[in-house]
KOLDRENKE-742264 format. One record per residue (C-alpha): residue in one letter; residue number from 1; z, x, y. Coordinates in steps of 0.001 Angstrom, whole numbers, always signed. Each point is the difference from the previous one (the first is absolute). Layout:
N
<rest = A; nr = NUM; up = Z; east = X; north = Y>;
...
This chain:
164
<rest = M; nr = 1; up = +99174; east = +2196; north = -15282>;
<rest = R; nr = 2; up = -1614; east = +1920; north = -2623>;
<rest = F; nr = 3; up = -3502; east = -1844; north = -228>;
<rest = P; nr = 4; up = -369; east = -316; north = +4034>;
<rest = L; nr = 5; up = +509; east = +3964; north = +11>;
<rest = A; nr = 6; up = -2238; east = +94; north = -2654>;
<rest = N; nr = 7; up = -2545; east = -1974; north = +1610>;
<rest = T; nr = 8; up = +273; east = +2064; north = +3239>;
<rest = V; nr = 9; up = -1108; east = +3307; north = -2164>;
<rest = I; nr = 10; up = -2676; east = -1272; north = -1777>;
<rest = G; nr = 11; up = -1252; east = -1265; north = +3712>;
<rest = A; nr = 12; up = +349; east = +2750; north = +1698>;
<rest = L; nr = 13; up = -2210; east = +2151; north = -2748>;
<rest = P; nr = 14; up = -3466; east = +287; north = -367>;
<rest = A; nr = 15; up = -1313; east = -2871; north = -2122>;
<rest = T; nr = 16; up = -1541; east = +2003; north = -2597>;
<rest = R; nr = 17; up = +1552; east = +3542; north = -63>;
<rest = M; nr = 18; up = +3620; east = +1735; north = -399>;
<rest = F; nr = 19; up = +970; east = -2001; north = -2762>;
<rest = S; nr = 20; up = +2314; east = +3108; north = -1244>;
<rest = V; nr = 21; up = +1714; east = -744; north = +3582>;
<rest = K; nr = 22; up = +284; east = -3797; north = -741>;
<rest = R; nr = 23; up = +1378; east = +328; north = -3370>;
<rest = A; nr = 24; up = +2452; east = +2511; north = +1067>;
<rest = L; nr = 25; up = +1198; east = -1998; north = +2922>;
<rest = L; nr = 26; up = -30; east = -3415; north = -2316>;
<rest = R; nr = 27; up = +1891; east = +1673; north = -2512>;
<rest = L; nr = 28; up = +3135; east = +758; north = +2633>;
<rest = L; nr = 29; up = -260; east = -3481; north = +558>;
<rest = G; nr = 30; up = +848; east = -1000; north = -3414>;
<rest = F; nr = 31; up = -3545; east = -486; north = -1448>;
<rest = E; nr = 32; up = -625; east = +981; north = -3637>;
<rest = L; nr = 33; up = -3652; east = +1646; north = +558>;
<rest = A; nr = 34; up = -1447; east = +2234; north = -3093>;
<rest = P; nr = 35; up = -1908; east = +2840; north = +954>;
<rest = G; nr = 36; up = -3553; east = -412; north = +996>;
<rest = C; nr = 37; up = +500; east = -3840; north = +1268>;
<rest = R; nr = 38; up = -1841; east = -566; north = +3479>;
<rest = I; nr = 39; up = +694; east = -2592; north = +2129>;
<rest = A; nr = 40; up = -2481; east = -970; north = +2707>;
<rest = G; nr = 41; up = +963; east = -804; north = +3892>;
<rest = G; nr = 42; up = +810; east = -3460; north = +495>;
<rest = V; nr = 43; up = +1950; east = -887; north = -3120>;
<rest = K; nr = 44; up = +3199; east = -1911; north = +627>;
<rest = F; nr = 45; up = +3343; east = -461; north = -1220>;
<rest = F; nr = 46; up = +2539; east = -2778; north = +460>;
<rest = G; nr = 47; up = +3247; east = -1074; north = -1638>;
<rest = K; nr = 48; up = +2478; east = +2068; north = -1554>;
<rest = G; nr = 49; up = -1569; east = +927; north = -3453>;
<rest = Q; nr = 50; up = -810; east = +2612; north = -1767>;
<rest = V; nr = 51; up = -3906; east = +1185; north = -401>;
<rest = E; nr = 52; up = -1030; east = +2701; north = -2616>;
<rest = I; nr = 53; up = -3376; east = +1106; north = +61>;
<rest = G; nr = 54; up = -1563; east = +2223; north = -2929>;
<rest = R; nr = 55; up = -1554; east = +3054; north = -372>;
<rest = D; nr = 56; up = -3138; east = +397; north = +1677>;
<rest = T; nr = 57; up = -108; east = -3571; north = +860>;
<rest = W; nr = 58; up = -1931; east = -1263; north = +3249>;
<rest = I; nr = 59; up = +1235; east = -2647; north = +2355>;
<rest = G; nr = 60; up = -2567; east = -759; north = +2172>;
<rest = L; nr = 61; up = -392; east = -1024; north = +3924>;
<rest = D; nr = 62; up = +2102; east = -2709; north = +1468>;
<rest = C; nr = 63; up = +1949; east = -1173; north = -3316>;
<rest = T; nr = 64; up = +3059; east = -1960; north = +358>;
<rest = F; nr = 65; up = +3190; east = +341; north = -2007>;
<rest = I; nr = 66; up = +2474; east = -3032; north = +526>;
<rest = V; nr = 67; up = +2771; east = +1177; north = -2589>;
<rest = A; nr = 68; up = +3147; east = -1579; north = -592>;
<rest = P; nr = 69; up = +3369; east = +1802; north = -870>;
<rest = D; nr = 70; up = +115; east = -856; north = -3286>;
<rest = A; nr = 71; up = -3808; east = -95; north = -973>;
<rest = P; nr = 72; up = -1666; east = +3397; north = -139>;
<rest = V; nr = 73; up = -3822; east = +675; north = +297>;
<rest = K; nr = 74; up = -769; east = +2715; north = -2860>;
<rest = I; nr = 75; up = -3354; east = +1123; north = +304>;
<rest = G; nr = 76; up = -1363; east = +2275; north = -2903>;
<rest = A; nr = 77; up = -1859; east = +3229; north = -41>;
<rest = R; nr = 78; up = -3871; east = +547; north = +829>;
<rest = C; nr = 79; up = -144; east = -3142; north = +1627>;
<rest = D; nr = 80; up = -2048; east = -1271; north = +2938>;
<rest = I; nr = 81; up = +1426; east = -2986; north = +2134>;
<rest = A; nr = 82; up = -2945; east = -520; north = +2459>;
<rest = P; nr = 83; up = +532; east = -1204; north = +3600>;
<rest = Q; nr = 84; up = +2467; east = -2664; north = +1415>;
<rest = T; nr = 85; up = +954; east = -886; north = -3622>;
<rest = I; nr = 86; up = +3177; east = -2104; north = +483>;
<rest = F; nr = 87; up = +3057; east = +596; north = -2482>;
<rest = H; nr = 88; up = +2707; east = -2781; north = +794>;
<rest = T; nr = 89; up = +3027; east = -282; north = -2231>;
<rest = G; nr = 90; up = +1188; east = -2934; north = +1613>;
<rest = S; nr = 91; up = -535; east = -3898; north = -653>;
<rest = H; nr = 92; up = +1834; east = -3443; north = +4>;
<rest = L; nr = 93; up = +356; east = -2684; north = -2385>;
<rest = I; nr = 94; up = -1406; east = -3117; north = +805>;
<rest = G; nr = 95; up = +2381; east = -1987; north = +2326>;
<rest = D; nr = 96; up = +34; east = -3910; north = +499>;
<rest = G; nr = 97; up = -1841; east = -1612; north = +2558>;
<rest = R; nr = 98; up = +1836; east = +282; north = +2663>;
<rest = R; nr = 99; up = -496; east = +4113; north = -491>;
<rest = R; nr = 100; up = -2681; east = +1298; north = -2278>;
<rest = A; nr = 101; up = +489; east = +3287; north = -20>;
<rest = G; nr = 102; up = +3771; east = +11; north = -2000>;
<rest = A; nr = 103; up = +2334; east = +2234; north = -1091>;
<rest = G; nr = 104; up = -869; east = +3799; north = +375>;
<rest = Y; nr = 105; up = -644; east = +2406; north = -2786>;
<rest = S; nr = 106; up = -1450; east = +3421; north = -834>;
<rest = K; nr = 107; up = -1617; east = +1919; north = -3005>;
<rest = A; nr = 108; up = -1172; east = +3637; north = -507>;
<rest = I; nr = 109; up = -4062; east = +377; north = -143>;
<rest = G; nr = 110; up = -1346; east = +3214; north = -2068>;
<rest = V; nr = 111; up = -3556; east = +1395; north = -160>;
<rest = G; nr = 112; up = -375; east = +1747; north = -3116>;
<rest = D; nr = 113; up = -1531; east = +3601; north = -225>;
<rest = G; nr = 114; up = -3843; east = +771; north = +681>;
<rest = S; nr = 115; up = -498; east = -3648; north = +1323>;
<rest = W; nr = 116; up = -2097; east = -944; north = +3106>;
<rest = V; nr = 117; up = +969; east = -2830; north = +2466>;
<rest = G; nr = 118; up = -2904; east = -753; north = +2154>;
<rest = T; nr = 119; up = -27; east = -720; north = +3999>;
<rest = R; nr = 120; up = +1929; east = -2981; north = +1217>;
<rest = C; nr = 121; up = +1540; east = -859; north = -3133>;
<rest = T; nr = 122; up = +3696; east = -1656; north = -15>;
<rest = L; nr = 123; up = +2543; east = +836; north = -2537>;
<rest = L; nr = 124; up = +2520; east = -2613; north = +279>;
<rest = A; nr = 125; up = +3925; east = +105; north = -1915>;
<rest = G; nr = 126; up = +540; east = +333; north = -3239>;
<rest = V; nr = 127; up = -3623; east = +1962; north = -831>;
<rest = T; nr = 128; up = -531; east = +2439; north = -2401>;
<rest = I; nr = 129; up = -3915; east = +1445; north = -438>;
<rest = G; nr = 130; up = -589; east = +1800; north = -3013>;
<rest = A; nr = 131; up = -810; east = +3924; north = -62>;
<rest = G; nr = 132; up = -4066; east = +302; north = +508>;
<rest = S; nr = 133; up = -800; east = -3091; north = +1291>;
<rest = I; nr = 134; up = -1979; east = -915; north = +3164>;
<rest = V; nr = 135; up = +955; east = -3000; north = +2206>;
<rest = A; nr = 136; up = -3236; east = -1136; north = +1330>;
<rest = G; nr = 137; up = -87; east = +121; north = +4110>;
<rest = G; nr = 138; up = +1999; east = -3032; north = +1855>;
<rest = A; nr = 139; up = +1234; east = -1156; north = -3338>;
<rest = T; nr = 140; up = +3747; east = -1510; north = +21>;
<rest = V; nr = 141; up = +2202; east = +1221; north = -2375>;
<rest = I; nr = 142; up = +2706; east = -2818; north = -750>;
<rest = P; nr = 143; up = +2804; east = +400; north = -2331>;
<rest = G; nr = 144; up = -370; east = +1306; north = -3329>;
<rest = D; nr = 145; up = -319; east = +2625; north = -2318>;
<rest = Y; nr = 146; up = -4095; east = +1428; north = -141>;
<rest = P; nr = 147; up = -1121; east = +1955; north = -2975>;
<rest = P; nr = 148; up = -1119; east = +3746; north = +184>;
<rest = D; nr = 149; up = -3724; east = +160; north = +279>;
<rest = V; nr = 150; up = -988; east = -2935; north = +1939>;
<rest = L; nr = 151; up = -2534; east = -1257; north = +2764>;
<rest = L; nr = 152; up = +2067; east = -2294; north = +1801>;
<rest = A; nr = 153; up = -1742; east = -1878; north = +2841>;
<rest = G; nr = 154; up = +329; east = -3421; north = +1800>;
<rest = C; nr = 155; up = +2756; east = -1999; north = +2050>;
<rest = P; nr = 156; up = +1858; east = -286; north = -2034>;
<rest = A; nr = 157; up = -728; east = +2914; north = -1906>;
<rest = V; nr = 158; up = -1510; east = -434; north = -3966>;
<rest = V; nr = 159; up = -520; east = +2472; north = -2357>;
<rest = K; nr = 160; up = -4042; east = -65; north = +531>;
<rest = R; nr = 161; up = -669; east = +2304; north = -3070>;
<rest = E; nr = 162; up = +1404; east = +3301; north = -1953>;
<rest = L; nr = 163; up = -843; east = +3748; north = +897>;
<rest = K; nr = 164; up = +418; east = +1763; north = -3081>;
């Protein structure tokens, strides 16, 4: 019931204003939101897992969080998450020919401090993005631990260059 209420709260308030009210109401619903984080309009939460958003982080318009109970999404401080990004902590093993989506599983997703995730990215179960990294718009990040201070791009995303 927590996520449907959160979706109602976000939907009822102005898209790019009243961030402190959104934070306060979402905290009452059990979200771990640091001071200064801002959640824009159209953001949706599904599942029963935990979402943690760090200080001064921006969550852009129409982002989607699909969060399993045993697999949180943790976004660090000073991150910028562009519109329509998807965080999905669940997936499936490959099944046999009768049904290719085999047994389900879930894994956490983490985004390190200071990172920037571009528009329409997808972060899949088991992704950890290192601090100070950029995920280029439209990228699909598959499970893995990615180093800090890199540019990730493509489908599937790969390290294109170091940013130091």
